[in-house]
mmCIF file as gemmi writes it, N, C-alpha and C atoms, coordinates in Angstrom:
data_model
loop_
_atom_site.group_PDB
_atom_site.id
_atom_site.type_symbol
_atom_site.label_atom_id
_atom_site.label_alt_id
_atom_site.label_comp_id
_atom_site.label_asym_id
_atom_site.label_entity_id
_atom_site.label_seq_id
_atom_site.pdbx_PDB_ins_code
_atom_site.Cartn_x
_atom_site.Cartn_y
_atom_site.Cartn_z
_atom_site.occupancy
_atom_site.B_iso_or_equiv
_atom_site.pdbx_formal_charge
_atom_site.auth_seq_id
_atom_site.auth_asym_id
_atom_site.pdbx_PDB_model_num
ATOM 1 N N . MET Axp A 1 ? -44.411 17.97 18.265 1 0 ? 1 A 1
ATOM 2 C CA . MET Axp A 1 ? -44.014 16.729 17.646 1 0 ? 1 A 1
ATOM 3 C C . MET Axp A 1 ? -42.492 16.643 17.684 1 0 ? 1 A 1
ATOM 4 N N . ASN Axp A 2 ? -41.964 15.621 18.299 1 0 ? 2 A 1
ATOM 5 C CA . ASN Axp A 2 ? -40.528 15.527 18.506 1 0 ? 2 A 1
ATOM 6 C C . ASN Axp A 2 ? -39.967 14.245 17.912 1 0 ? 2 A 1
ATOM 7 N N . THR Axp A 3 ? -40.309 13.964 16.66 1 0 ? 3 A 1
ATOM 8 C CA . THR Axp A 3 ? -39.817 12.761 16.011 1 0 ? 3 A 1
ATOM 9 C C . THR Axp A 3 ? -38.783 13.129 14.971 1 0 ? 3 A 1
ATOM 10 N N . LEU Axp A 4 ? -38.023 12.152 14.573 1 0 ? 4 A 1
ATOM 11 C CA . LEU Axp A 4 ? -36.992 12.354 13.565 1 0 ? 4 A 1
ATOM 12 C C . LEU Axp A 4 ? -37.593 12.872 12.268 1 0 ? 4 A 1
ATOM 13 N N . GLU Axp A 5 ? -38.783 12.387 11.92 1 0 ? 5 A 1
ATOM 14 C CA . GLU Axp A 5 ? -39.416 12.787 10.676 1 0 ? 5 A 1
ATOM 15 C C . GLU Axp A 5 ? -39.866 14.252 10.682 1 0 ? 5 A 1
ATOM 16 N N . SER Axp A 6 ? -40.024 14.859 11.857 1 0 ? 6 A 1
ATOM 17 C CA . SER Axp A 6 ? -40.512 16.23 11.931 1 0 ? 6 A 1
ATOM 18 C C . SER Axp A 6 ? -39.4 17.271 11.814 1 0 ? 6 A 1
ATOM 19 N N . ILE Axp A 7 ? -38.142 16.84 11.88 1 0 ? 7 A 1
ATOM 20 C CA . ILE Axp A 7 ? -37.024 17.773 11.82 1 0 ? 7 A 1
ATOM 21 C C . ILE Axp A 7 ? -36.647 17.992 10.363 1 0 ? 7 A 1
ATOM 22 N N . PRO Axp A 8 ? -36.446 19.238 9.94 1 0 ? 8 A 1
ATOM 23 C CA . PRO Axp A 8 ? -36.088 19.516 8.547 1 0 ? 8 A 1
ATOM 24 C C . PRO Axp A 8 ? -34.807 18.809 8.143 1 0 ? 8 A 1
ATOM 25 N N . GLY Axp A 9 ? -34.752 18.377 6.877 1 0 ? 9 A 1
ATOM 26 C CA . GLY Axp A 9 ? -33.642 17.602 6.345 1 0 ? 9 A 1
ATOM 27 C C . GLY Axp A 9 ? -32.249 18.144 6.557 1 0 ? 9 A 1
ATOM 28 N N . PRO Axp A 10 ? -31.826 19.206 5.882 1 0 ? 10 A 1
ATOM 29 C CA . PRO Axp A 10 ? -30.437 19.64 5.958 1 0 ? 10 A 1
ATOM 30 C C . PRO Axp A 10 ? -29.934 19.963 7.366 1 0 ? 10 A 1
ATOM 31 N N . PRO Axp A 11 ? -30.694 20.679 8.221 1 0 ? 11 A 1
ATOM 32 C CA . PRO Axp A 11 ? -30.182 20.91 9.574 1 0 ? 11 A 1
ATOM 33 C C . PRO Axp A 11 ? -29.963 19.609 10.341 1 0 ? 11 A 1
ATOM 34 N N . LEU Axp A 12 ? -30.855 18.658 10.173 1 0 ? 12 A 1
ATOM 35 C CA . LEU Axp A 12 ? -30.712 17.368 10.84 1 0 ? 12 A 1
ATOM 36 C C . LEU Axp A 12 ? -29.473 16.657 10.335 1 0 ? 12 A 1
ATOM 37 N N . LEU Axp A 13 ? -29.222 16.729 9.037 1 0 ? 13 A 1
ATOM 38 C CA . LEU Axp A 13 ? -28.047 16.085 8.471 1 0 ? 13 A 1
ATOM 39 C C . LEU Axp A 13 ? -26.775 16.693 9.035 1 0 ? 13 A 1
ATOM 40 N N . THR Axp A 14 ? -26.771 17.986 9.215 1 0 ? 14 A 1
ATOM 41 C CA . THR Axp A 14 ? -25.588 18.655 9.757 1 0 ? 14 A 1
ATOM 42 C C . THR Axp A 14 ? -25.337 18.218 11.192 1 0 ? 14 A 1
ATOM 43 N N . VAL Axp A 15 ? -26.388 18.113 11.971 1 0 ? 15 A 1
ATOM 44 C CA . VAL Axp A 15 ? -26.252 17.709 13.369 1 0 ? 15 A 1
ATOM 45 C C . VAL Axp A 15 ? -25.76 16.271 13.486 1 0 ? 15 A 1
ATOM 46 N N . CYS Axp A 16 ? -26.184 15.425 12.587 1 0 ? 16 A 1
ATOM 47 C CA . CYS Axp A 16 ? -25.891 13.992 12.691 1 0 ? 16 A 1
ATOM 48 C C . CYS Axp A 16 ? -24.73 13.547 11.818 1 0 ? 16 A 1
ATOM 49 N N . ARG Axp A 17 ? -23.817 14.43 11.506 1 0 ? 17 A 1
ATOM 50 C CA . ARG Axp A 17 ? -22.692 14.068 10.638 1 0 ? 17 A 1
ATOM 51 C C . ARG Axp A 17 ? -22.038 12.788 11.123 1 0 ? 17 A 1
ATOM 52 N N . GLY Axp A 18 ? -21.982 11.83 10.245 1 0 ? 18 A 1
ATOM 53 C CA . GLY Axp A 18 ? -21.228 10.621 10.524 1 0 ? 18 A 1
ATOM 54 C C . GLY Axp A 18 ? -22.003 9.534 11.231 1 0 ? 18 A 1
ATOM 55 N N . GLY Axp A 19 ? -22.028 9.571 12.534 1 0 ? 19 A 1
ATOM 56 C CA . GLY Axp A 19 ? -22.581 8.489 13.316 1 0 ? 19 A 1
ATOM 57 C C . GLY Axp A 19 ? -23.978 8.057 12.939 1 0 ? 19 A 1
ATOM 58 N N . GLY Axp A 20 ? -24.824 8.973 12.591 1 0 ? 20 A 1
ATOM 59 C CA . GLY Axp A 20 ? -26.192 8.633 12.25 1 0 ? 20 A 1
ATOM 60 C C . GLY Axp A 20 ? -26.496 8.744 10.774 1 0 ? 20 A 1
ATOM 61 N N . ALA Axp A 21 ? -25.471 8.74 9.94 1 0 ? 21 A 1
ATOM 62 C CA . ALA Axp A 21 ? -25.673 8.96 8.507 1 0 ? 21 A 1
ATOM 63 C C . ALA Axp A 21 ? -26.626 7.934 7.884 1 0 ? 21 A 1
ATOM 64 N N . ALA Axp A 22 ? -26.478 6.672 8.231 1 0 ? 22 A 1
ATOM 65 C CA . ALA Axp A 22 ? -27.327 5.641 7.637 1 0 ? 22 A 1
ATOM 66 C C . ALA Axp A 22 ? -28.785 5.826 8.047 1 0 ? 22 A 1
ATOM 67 N N . LEU Axp A 23 ? -29.008 6.196 9.299 1 0 ? 23 A 1
ATOM 68 C CA . LEU Axp A 23 ? -30.367 6.436 9.774 1 0 ? 23 A 1
ATOM 69 C C . LEU Axp A 23 ? -30.982 7.631 9.049 1 0 ? 23 A 1
ATOM 70 N N . ILE Axp A 24 ? -30.221 8.704 8.938 1 0 ? 24 A 1
ATOM 71 C CA . ILE Axp A 24 ? -30.714 9.891 8.26 1 0 ? 24 A 1
ATOM 72 C C . ILE Axp A 24 ? -30.951 9.6 6.786 1 0 ? 24 A 1
ATOM 73 N N . HIS Axp A 25 ? -30.083 8.795 6.195 1 0 ? 25 A 1
ATOM 74 C CA . HIS Axp A 25 ? -30.265 8.406 4.797 1 0 ? 25 A 1
ATOM 75 C C . HIS Axp A 25 ? -31.588 7.652 4.638 1 0 ? 25 A 1
ATOM 76 N N . ALA Axp A 26 ? -31.865 6.767 5.571 1 0 ? 26 A 1
ATOM 77 C CA . ALA Axp A 26 ? -33.124 6.013 5.519 1 0 ? 26 A 1
ATOM 78 C C . ALA Axp A 26 ? -34.329 6.944 5.614 1 0 ? 26 A 1
ATOM 79 N N . VAL Axp A 27 ? -34.247 7.944 6.476 1 0 ? 27 A 1
ATOM 80 C CA . VAL Axp A 27 ? -35.339 8.92 6.595 1 0 ? 27 A 1
ATOM 81 C C . VAL Axp A 27 ? -35.493 9.69 5.292 1 0 ? 27 A 1
ATOM 82 N N . ALA Axp A 28 ? -34.386 10.071 4.658 1 0 ? 28 A 1
ATOM 83 C CA . ALA Axp A 28 ? -34.442 10.785 3.38 1 0 ? 28 A 1
ATOM 84 C C . ALA Axp A 28 ? -35.126 9.927 2.32 1 0 ? 28 A 1
ATOM 85 N N . VAL Axp A 29 ? -34.833 8.635 2.32 1 0 ? 29 A 1
ATOM 86 C CA . VAL Axp A 29 ? -35.48 7.721 1.367 1 0 ? 29 A 1
ATOM 87 C C . VAL Axp A 29 ? -36.974 7.648 1.657 1 0 ? 29 A 1
ATOM 88 N N . MET Axp A 30 ? -37.333 7.504 2.936 1 0 ? 30 A 1
ATOM 89 C CA . MET Axp A 30 ? -38.757 7.422 3.314 1 0 ? 30 A 1
ATOM 90 C C . MET Axp A 30 ? -39.51 8.684 2.925 1 0 ? 30 A 1
ATOM 91 N N . ARG Axp A 31 ? -38.854 9.84 3.039 1 0 ? 31 A 1
ATOM 92 C CA . ARG Axp A 31 ? -39.503 11.113 2.699 1 0 ? 31 A 1
ATOM 93 C C . ARG Axp A 31 ? -39.48 11.398 1.201 1 0 ? 31 A 1
ATOM 94 N N . GLY Axp A 32 ? -38.743 10.597 0.454 1 0 ? 32 A 1
ATOM 95 C CA . GLY Axp A 32 ? -38.666 10.793 -0.987 1 0 ? 32 A 1
ATOM 96 C C . GLY Axp A 32 ? -37.78 11.955 -1.402 1 0 ? 32 A 1
ATOM 97 N N . VAL Axp A 33 ? -36.851 12.354 -0.539 1 0 ? 33 A 1
ATOM 98 C CA . VAL Axp A 33 ? -35.964 13.479 -0.861 1 0 ? 33 A 1
ATOM 99 C C . VAL Axp A 33 ? -34.531 13.024 -1.104 1 0 ? 33 A 1
ATOM 100 N N . ASP Axp A 34 ? -34.321 11.727 -1.149 1 0 ? 34 A 1
ATOM 101 C CA . ASP Axp A 34 ? -32.973 11.187 -1.285 1 0 ? 34 A 1
ATOM 102 C C . ASP Axp A 34 ? -32.346 11.433 -2.652 1 0 ? 34 A 1
ATOM 103 N N . HIS Axp A 35 ? -33.094 11.947 -3.591 1 0 ? 35 A 1
ATOM 104 C CA . HIS Axp A 35 ? -32.57 12.242 -4.925 1 0 ? 35 A 1
ATOM 105 C C . HIS Axp A 35 ? -32.201 13.717 -5.098 1 0 ? 35 A 1
ATOM 106 N N . MET Axp A 36 ? -32.575 14.558 -4.143 1 0 ? 36 A 1
ATOM 107 C CA . MET Axp A 36 ? -32.317 15.997 -4.256 1 0 ? 36 A 1
ATOM 108 C C . MET Axp A 36 ? -30.834 16.266 -4.01 1 0 ? 36 A 1
ATOM 109 N N . PRO Axp A 37 ? -30.19 16.987 -4.925 1 0 ? 37 A 1
ATOM 110 C CA . PRO Axp A 37 ? -28.743 17.203 -4.791 1 0 ? 37 A 1
ATOM 111 C C . PRO Axp A 37 ? -28.306 17.769 -3.441 1 0 ? 37 A 1
ATOM 112 N N . TYR Axp A 38 ? -29.036 18.737 -2.876 1 0 ? 38 A 1
ATOM 113 C CA . TYR Axp A 38 ? -28.577 19.302 -1.603 1 0 ? 38 A 1
ATOM 114 C C . TYR Axp A 38 ? -28.681 18.285 -0.473 1 0 ? 38 A 1
ATOM 115 N N . VAL Axp A 39 ? -29.645 17.383 -0.539 1 0 ? 39 A 1
ATOM 116 C CA . VAL Axp A 39 ? -29.763 16.327 0.467 1 0 ? 39 A 1
ATOM 117 C C . VAL Axp A 39 ? -28.642 15.31 0.268 1 0 ? 39 A 1
ATOM 118 N N . VAL Axp A 40 ? -28.401 14.931 -0.981 1 0 ? 40 A 1
ATOM 119 C CA . VAL Axp A 40 ? -27.332 13.977 -1.267 1 0 ? 40 A 1
ATOM 120 C C . VAL Axp A 40 ? -25.98 14.555 -0.855 1 0 ? 40 A 1
ATOM 121 N N . ASN Axp A 41 ? -25.759 15.851 -1.129 1 0 ? 41 A 1
ATOM 122 C CA . ASN Axp A 41 ? -24.503 16.485 -0.718 1 0 ? 41 A 1
ATOM 123 C C . ASN Axp A 41 ? -24.325 16.422 0.798 1 0 ? 41 A 1
ATOM 124 N N . ALA Axp A 42 ? -25.386 16.68 1.531 1 0 ? 42 A 1
ATOM 125 C CA . ALA Axp A 42 ? -25.317 16.617 2.991 1 0 ? 42 A 1
ATOM 126 C C . ALA Axp A 42 ? -25.066 15.184 3.463 1 0 ? 42 A 1
ATOM 127 N N . LEU Axp A 43 ? -25.663 14.216 2.794 1 0 ? 43 A 1
ATOM 128 C CA . LEU Axp A 43 ? -25.432 12.813 3.141 1 0 ? 43 A 1
ATOM 129 C C . LEU Axp A 43 ? -23.991 12.408 2.856 1 0 ? 43 A 1
ATOM 130 N N . ILE Axp A 44 ? -23.464 12.847 1.716 1 0 ? 44 A 1
ATOM 131 C CA . ILE Axp A 44 ? -22.064 12.552 1.391 1 0 ? 44 A 1
ATOM 132 C C . ILE Axp A 44 ? -21.17 13.095 2.494 1 0 ? 44 A 1
ATOM 133 N N . ASP Axp A 45 ? -21.401 14.341 2.878 1 0 ? 45 A 1
ATOM 134 C CA . ASP Axp A 45 ? -20.602 14.952 3.938 1 0 ? 45 A 1
ATOM 135 C C . ASP Axp A 45 ? -20.725 14.183 5.248 1 0 ? 45 A 1
ATOM 136 N N . ALA Axp A 46 ? -21.931 13.736 5.564 1 0 ? 46 A 1
ATOM 137 C CA . ALA Axp A 46 ? -22.148 12.973 6.795 1 0 ? 46 A 1
ATOM 138 C C . ALA Axp A 46 ? -21.411 11.639 6.749 1 0 ? 46 A 1
ATOM 139 N N . TYR Axp A 47 ? -21.504 10.946 5.619 1 0 ? 47 A 1
ATOM 140 C CA . TYR Axp A 47 ? -20.828 9.649 5.502 1 0 ? 47 A 1
ATOM 141 C C . TYR Axp A 47 ? -19.315 9.782 5.574 1 0 ? 47 A 1
ATOM 142 N N . VAL Axp A 48 ? -18.724 10.796 4.909 1 0 ? 48 A 1
ATOM 143 C CA . VAL Axp A 48 ? -17.263 10.9 4.898 1 0 ? 48 A 1
ATOM 144 C C . VAL Axp A 48 ? -16.691 11.366 6.225 1 0 ? 48 A 1
ATOM 145 N N . SER Axp A 49 ? -17.53 11.845 7.117 1 0 ? 49 A 1
ATOM 146 C CA . SER Axp A 49 ? -17.005 12.271 8.406 1 0 ? 49 A 1
ATOM 147 C C . SER Axp A 49 ? -16.508 11.092 9.234 1 0 ? 49 A 1
ATOM 148 N N . HIS Axp A 50 ? -16.868 9.879 8.824 1 0 ? 50 A 1
ATOM 149 C CA . HIS Axp A 50 ? -16.324 8.659 9.418 1 0 ? 50 A 1
ATOM 150 C C . HIS Axp A 50 ? -15.737 7.82 8.293 1 0 ? 50 A 1
ATOM 151 N N . GLY Axp A 51 ? -14.533 7.363 8.462 1 0 ? 51 A 1
ATOM 152 C CA . GLY Axp A 51 ? -13.819 6.632 7.421 1 0 ? 51 A 1
ATOM 153 C C . GLY Axp A 51 ? -14.557 5.431 6.871 1 0 ? 51 A 1
ATOM 154 N N . ASP Axp A 52 ? -15.346 4.771 7.708 1 0 ? 52 A 1
ATOM 155 C CA . ASP Axp A 52 ? -16.064 3.596 7.221 1 0 ? 52 A 1
ATOM 156 C C . ASP Axp A 52 ? -17.253 3.957 6.335 1 0 ? 52 A 1
ATOM 157 N N . GLY Axp A 53 ? -17.518 5.24 6.167 1 0 ? 53 A 1
ATOM 158 C CA . GLY Axp A 53 ? -18.624 5.668 5.309 1 0 ? 53 A 1
ATOM 159 C C . GLY Axp A 53 ? -18.196 6.084 3.913 1 0 ? 53 A 1
ATOM 160 N N . LEU Axp A 54 ? -16.902 5.96 3.599 1 0 ? 54 A 1
ATOM 161 C CA . LEU Axp A 54 ? -16.419 6.4 2.289 1 0 ? 54 A 1
ATOM 162 C C . LEU Axp A 54 ? -17.076 5.646 1.141 1 0 ? 54 A 1
ATOM 163 N N . VAL Axp A 55 ? -17.304 4.363 1.3 1 0 ? 55 A 1
ATOM 164 C CA . VAL Axp A 55 ? -17.924 3.571 0.223 1 0 ? 55 A 1
ATOM 165 C C . VAL Axp A 55 ? -19.344 4.056 -0.034 1 0 ? 55 A 1
ATOM 166 N N . ASP Axp A 56 ? -20.096 4.278 1.04 1 0 ? 56 A 1
ATOM 167 C CA . ASP Axp A 56 ? -21.467 4.77 0.884 1 0 ? 56 A 1
ATOM 168 C C . ASP Axp A 56 ? -21.476 6.169 0.291 1 0 ? 56 A 1
ATOM 169 N N . ALA Axp A 57 ? -20.545 7.012 0.734 1 0 ? 57 A 1
ATOM 170 C CA . ALA Axp A 57 ? -20.456 8.374 0.196 1 0 ? 57 A 1
ATOM 171 C C . ALA Axp A 57 ? -20.157 8.329 -1.297 1 0 ? 57 A 1
ATOM 172 N N . ARG Axp A 58 ? -19.236 7.479 -1.699 1 0 ? 58 A 1
ATOM 173 C CA . ARG Axp A 58 ? -18.864 7.393 -3.119 1 0 ? 58 A 1
ATOM 174 C C . ARG Axp A 58 ? -20.035 6.889 -3.953 1 0 ? 58 A 1
ATOM 175 N N . ARG Axp A 59 ? -20.804 5.967 -3.413 1 0 ? 59 A 1
ATOM 176 C CA . ARG Axp A 59 ? -21.976 5.465 -4.139 1 0 ? 59 A 1
ATOM 177 C C . ARG Axp A 59 ? -22.967 6.602 -4.392 1 0 ? 59 A 1
ATOM 178 N N . LEU Axp A 60 ? -23.196 7.43 -3.383 1 0 ? 60 A 1
ATOM 179 C CA . LEU Axp A 60 ? -24.079 8.585 -3.541 1 0 ? 60 A 1
ATOM 180 C C . LEU Axp A 60 ? -23.496 9.584 -4.532 1 0 ? 60 A 1
ATOM 181 N N . PHE Axp A 61 ? -22.198 9.817 -4.435 1 0 ? 61 A 1
ATOM 182 C CA . PHE Axp A 61 ? -21.519 10.745 -5.34 1 0 ? 61 A 1
ATOM 183 C C . PHE Axp A 61 ? -21.671 10.293 -6.787 1 0 ? 61 A 1
ATOM 184 N N . GLU Axp A 62 ? -21.457 9.027 -7.033 1 0 ? 62 A 1
ATOM 185 C CA . GLU Axp A 62 ? -21.583 8.489 -8.391 1 0 ? 62 A 1
ATOM 186 C C . GLU Axp A 62 ? -23.017 8.605 -8.905 1 0 ? 62 A 1
ATOM 187 N N . ALA Axp A 63 ? -23.987 8.459 -8.021 1 0 ? 63 A 1
ATOM 188 C CA . ALA Axp A 63 ? -25.393 8.568 -8.418 1 0 ? 63 A 1
ATOM 189 C C . ALA Axp A 63 ? -25.767 9.991 -8.824 1 0 ? 63 A 1
ATOM 190 N N . LEU Axp A 64 ? -24.969 10.975 -8.409 1 0 ? 64 A 1
ATOM 191 C CA . LEU Axp A 64 ? -25.228 12.377 -8.76 1 0 ? 64 A 1
ATOM 192 C C . LEU Axp A 64 ? -24.711 12.749 -10.149 1 0 ? 64 A 1
ATOM 193 N N . GLU Axp A 65 ? -24.261 11.784 -10.897 1 0 ? 65 A 1
ATOM 194 C CA . GLU Axp A 65 ? -23.67 12.063 -12.209 1 0 ? 65 A 1
ATOM 195 C C . GLU Axp A 65 ? -24.492 13.105 -12.969 1 0 ? 65 A 1
ATOM 196 N N . GLY Axp A 66 ? -23.82 14.158 -13.393 1 0 ? 66 A 1
ATOM 197 C CA . GLY Axp A 66 ? -24.488 15.233 -14.125 1 0 ? 66 A 1
ATOM 198 C C . GLY Axp A 66 ? -25.128 16.284 -13.233 1 0 ? 66 A 1
ATOM 199 N N . ARG Axp A 67 ? -25.233 16.001 -11.934 1 0 ? 67 A 1
ATOM 200 C CA . ARG Axp A 67 ? -25.839 16.959 -11.003 1 0 ? 67 A 1
ATOM 201 C C . ARG Axp A 67 ? -24.907 17.284 -9.845 1 0 ? 67 A 1
ATOM 202 N N . ARG Axp A 68 ? -23.634 16.946 -9.992 1 0 ? 68 A 1
ATOM 203 C CA . ARG Axp A 68 ? -22.672 17.21 -8.923 1 0 ? 68 A 1
ATOM 204 C C . ARG Axp A 68 ? -22.407 18.7 -8.809 1 0 ? 68 A 1
ATOM 205 N N . THR Axp A 69 ? -22.237 19.143 -7.576 1 0 ? 69 A 1
ATOM 206 C CA . THR Axp A 69 ? -21.956 20.547 -7.312 1 0 ? 69 A 1
ATOM 207 C C . THR Axp A 69 ? -20.557 20.648 -6.691 1 0 ? 69 A 1
ATOM 208 N N . ALA Axp A 70 ? -20.121 21.873 -6.457 1 0 ? 70 A 1
ATOM 209 C CA . ALA Axp A 70 ? -18.837 22.072 -5.78 1 0 ? 70 A 1
ATOM 210 C C . ALA Axp A 70 ? -18.842 21.379 -4.422 1 0 ? 70 A 1
ATOM 211 N N . ALA Axp A 71 ? -19.993 21.389 -3.756 1 0 ? 71 A 1
ATOM 212 C CA . ALA Axp A 71 ? -20.099 20.731 -2.446 1 0 ? 71 A 1
ATOM 213 C C . ALA Axp A 71 ? -19.901 19.223 -2.57 1 0 ? 71 A 1
ATOM 214 N N . SER Axp A 72 ? -20.431 18.625 -3.621 1 0 ? 72 A 1
ATOM 215 C CA . SER Axp A 72 ? -20.275 17.18 -3.835 1 0 ? 72 A 1
ATOM 216 C C . SER Axp A 72 ? -18.804 16.82 -3.986 1 0 ? 72 A 1
ATOM 217 N N . TRP Axp A 73 ? -18.147 17.528 -4.897 1 0 ? 73 A 1
ATOM 218 C CA . TRP Axp A 73 ? -16.728 17.27 -5.165 1 0 ? 73 A 1
ATOM 219 C C . TRP Axp A 73 ? -15.888 17.522 -3.919 1 0 ? 73 A 1
ATOM 220 N N . THR Axp A 74 ? -16.124 18.641 -3.262 1 0 ? 74 A 1
ATOM 221 C CA . THR Axp A 74 ? -15.323 19.011 -2.099 1 0 ? 74 A 1
ATOM 222 C C . THR Axp A 74 ? -15.465 17.999 -0.973 1 0 ? 74 A 1
ATOM 223 N N . SER Axp A 75 ? -16.69 17.578 -0.702 1 0 ? 75 A 1
ATOM 224 C CA . SER Axp A 75 ? -16.909 16.605 0.374 1 0 ? 75 A 1
ATOM 225 C C . SER Axp A 75 ? -16.196 15.292 0.095 1 0 ? 75 A 1
ATOM 226 N N . MET Axp A 76 ? -16.29 14.81 -1.142 1 0 ? 76 A 1
ATOM 227 C CA . MET Axp A 76 ? -15.645 13.536 -1.472 1 0 ? 76 A 1
ATOM 228 C C . MET Axp A 76 ? -14.127 13.646 -1.394 1 0 ? 76 A 1
ATOM 229 N N . ILE Axp A 77 ? -13.574 14.69 -1.995 1 0 ? 77 A 1
ATOM 230 C CA . ILE Axp A 77 ? -12.117 14.853 -1.994 1 0 ? 77 A 1
ATOM 231 C C . ILE Axp A 77 ? -11.608 15.007 -0.564 1 0 ? 77 A 1
ATOM 232 N N . ALA Axp A 78 ? -12.266 15.861 0.212 1 0 ? 78 A 1
ATOM 233 C CA . ALA Axp A 78 ? -11.851 16.073 1.608 1 0 ? 78 A 1
ATOM 234 C C . ALA Axp A 78 ? -11.968 14.787 2.415 1 0 ? 78 A 1
ATOM 235 N N . GLY Axp A 79 ? -12.991 14.004 2.155 1 0 ? 79 A 1
ATOM 236 C CA . GLY Axp A 79 ? -13.159 12.733 2.866 1 0 ? 79 A 1
ATOM 237 C C . GLY Axp A 79 ? -12.02 11.777 2.585 1 0 ? 79 A 1
ATOM 238 N N . TYR Axp A 80 ? -11.645 11.659 1.321 1 0 ? 80 A 1
ATOM 239 C CA . TYR Axp A 80 ? -10.524 10.772 0.989 1 0 ? 80 A 1
ATOM 240 C C . TYR Axp A 80 ? -9.235 11.246 1.65 1 0 ? 80 A 1
ATOM 241 N N . VAL Axp A 81 ? -8.978 12.53 1.581 1 0 ? 81 A 1
ATOM 242 C CA . VAL Axp A 81 ? -7.754 13.067 2.177 1 0 ? 81 A 1
ATOM 243 C C . VAL Axp A 81 ? -7.761 12.872 3.689 1 0 ? 81 A 1
ATOM 244 N N . ARG Axp A 82 ? -8.892 13.14 4.298 1 0 ? 82 A 1
ATOM 245 C CA . ARG Axp A 82 ? -9.001 13.013 5.763 1 0 ? 82 A 1
ATOM 246 C C . ARG Axp A 82 ? -8.674 11.608 6.251 1 0 ? 82 A 1
ATOM 247 N N . TRP Axp A 83 ? -9.051 10.609 5.456 1 0 ? 83 A 1
ATOM 248 C CA . TRP Axp A 83 ? -8.874 9.231 5.894 1 0 ? 83 A 1
ATOM 249 C C . TRP Axp A 83 ? -7.685 8.557 5.22 1 0 ? 83 A 1
ATOM 250 N N . GLY Axp A 84 ? -6.705 9.366 4.79 1 0 ? 84 A 1
ATOM 251 C CA . GLY Axp A 84 ? -5.439 8.812 4.323 1 0 ? 84 A 1
ATOM 252 C C . GLY Axp A 84 ? -5.434 8.264 2.911 1 0 ? 84 A 1
ATOM 253 N N . GLN Axp A 85 ? -6.429 8.61 2.127 1 0 ? 85 A 1
ATOM 254 C CA . GLN Axp A 85 ? -6.489 8.154 0.738 1 0 ? 85 A 1
ATOM 255 C C . GLN Axp A 85 ? -6.257 9.337 -0.198 1 0 ? 85 A 1
ATOM 256 N N . GLU Axp A 86 ? -5.112 9.986 0.019 1 0 ? 86 A 1
ATOM 257 C CA . GLU Axp A 86 ? -4.796 11.201 -0.726 1 0 ? 86 A 1
ATOM 258 C C . GLU Axp A 86 ? -4.757 10.972 -2.225 1 0 ? 86 A 1
ATOM 259 N N . ASN Axp A 87 ? -4.222 9.836 -2.659 1 0 ? 87 A 1
ATOM 260 C CA . ASN Axp A 87 ? -4.145 9.571 -4.099 1 0 ? 87 A 1
ATOM 261 C C . ASN Axp A 87 ? -5.524 9.482 -4.736 1 0 ? 87 A 1
ATOM 262 N N . THR Axp A 88 ? -6.449 8.857 -4.043 1 0 ? 88 A 1
ATOM 263 C CA . THR Axp A 88 ? -7.819 8.779 -4.556 1 0 ? 88 A 1
ATOM 264 C C . THR Axp A 88 ? -8.437 10.168 -4.601 1 0 ? 88 A 1
ATOM 265 N N . GLY Axp A 89 ? -8.199 10.973 -3.576 1 0 ? 89 A 1
ATOM 266 C CA . GLY Axp A 89 ? -8.685 12.352 -3.565 1 0 ? 89 A 1
ATOM 267 C C . GLY Axp A 89 ? -8.096 13.156 -4.703 1 0 ? 89 A 1
ATOM 268 N N . LEU Axp A 90 ? -6.803 12.973 -4.969 1 0 ? 90 A 1
ATOM 269 C CA . LEU Axp A 90 ? -6.144 13.683 -6.068 1 0 ? 90 A 1
ATOM 270 C C . LEU Axp A 90 ? -6.708 13.253 -7.419 1 0 ? 90 A 1
ATOM 271 N N . GLN Axp A 91 ? -6.945 11.958 -7.591 1 0 ? 91 A 1
ATOM 272 C CA . GLN Axp A 91 ? -7.541 11.472 -8.834 1 0 ? 91 A 1
ATOM 273 C C . GLN Axp A 91 ? -8.925 12.088 -9.049 1 0 ? 91 A 1
ATOM 274 N N . LEU Axp A 92 ? -9.695 12.167 -7.979 1 0 ? 92 A 1
ATOM 275 C CA . LEU Axp A 92 ? -11.025 12.763 -8.083 1 0 ? 92 A 1
ATOM 276 C C . LEU Axp A 92 ? -10.917 14.243 -8.436 1 0 ? 92 A 1
ATOM 277 N N . PHE Axp A 93 ? -9.961 14.923 -7.819 1 0 ? 93 A 1
ATOM 278 C CA . PHE Axp A 93 ? -9.731 16.33 -8.143 1 0 ? 93 A 1
ATOM 279 C C . PHE Axp A 93 ? -9.379 16.495 -9.617 1 0 ? 93 A 1
ATOM 280 N N . GLN Axp A 94 ? -8.55 15.619 -10.137 1 0 ? 94 A 1
ATOM 281 C CA . GLN Axp A 94 ? -8.183 15.696 -11.549 1 0 ? 94 A 1
ATOM 282 C C . GLN Axp A 94 ? -9.382 15.44 -12.454 1 0 ? 94 A 1
ATOM 283 N N . ASN Axp A 95 ? -10.349 14.683 -11.976 1 0 ? 95 A 1
ATOM 284 C CA . ASN Axp A 95 ? -11.575 14.443 -12.754 1 0 ? 95 A 1
ATOM 285 C C . ASN Axp A 95 ? -12.406 15.708 -12.914 1 0 ? 95 A 1
ATOM 286 N N . ILE Axp A 96 ? -12.303 16.625 -11.962 1 0 ? 96 A 1
ATOM 287 C CA . ILE Axp A 96 ? -13.052 17.877 -12.057 1 0 ? 96 A 1
ATOM 288 C C . ILE Axp A 96 ? -12.645 18.614 -13.327 1 0 ? 96 A 1
ATOM 289 N N . ILE Axp A 97 ? -11.376 18.599 -13.612 1 0 ? 97 A 1
ATOM 290 C CA . ILE Axp A 97 ? -10.866 19.297 -14.79 1 0 ? 97 A 1
ATOM 291 C C . ILE Axp A 97 ? -11.453 18.716 -16.06 1 0 ? 97 A 1
ATOM 292 N N . GLN Axp A 98 ? -11.694 17.416 -16.077 1 0 ? 98 A 1
ATOM 293 C CA . GLN Axp A 98 ? -12.213 16.73 -17.258 1 0 ? 98 A 1
ATOM 294 C C . GLN Axp A 98 ? -13.714 16.936 -17.44 1 0 ? 98 A 1
ATOM 295 N N . VAL Axp A 99 ? -14.396 17.322 -16.383 1 0 ? 99 A 1
ATOM 296 C CA . VAL Axp A 99 ? -15.857 17.473 -16.442 1 0 ? 99 A 1
ATOM 297 C C . VAL Axp A 99 ? -16.228 18.757 -17.034 1 0 ? 99 A 1
């Protein structure tokens, strides 16, 4: 079986960083795993690998409220810095201290 649905979630997310993030996100929703923190973290990382995915990544990050991990924070901060939004990344970093 060689379909997108047959490939395990996290490895597929790693392979498709960025360009296919929306498609992979849709598959995660169809499989009912879009709420699992490790899947959401991988999706955040995939979205931030392209600058136009920062809004989608932030939406996922905000939805993780109370379940954010070091990977969640790191992916978001690194994404902002990578795409020239250092101040936003710094503000997010400062939020870690408050949490």
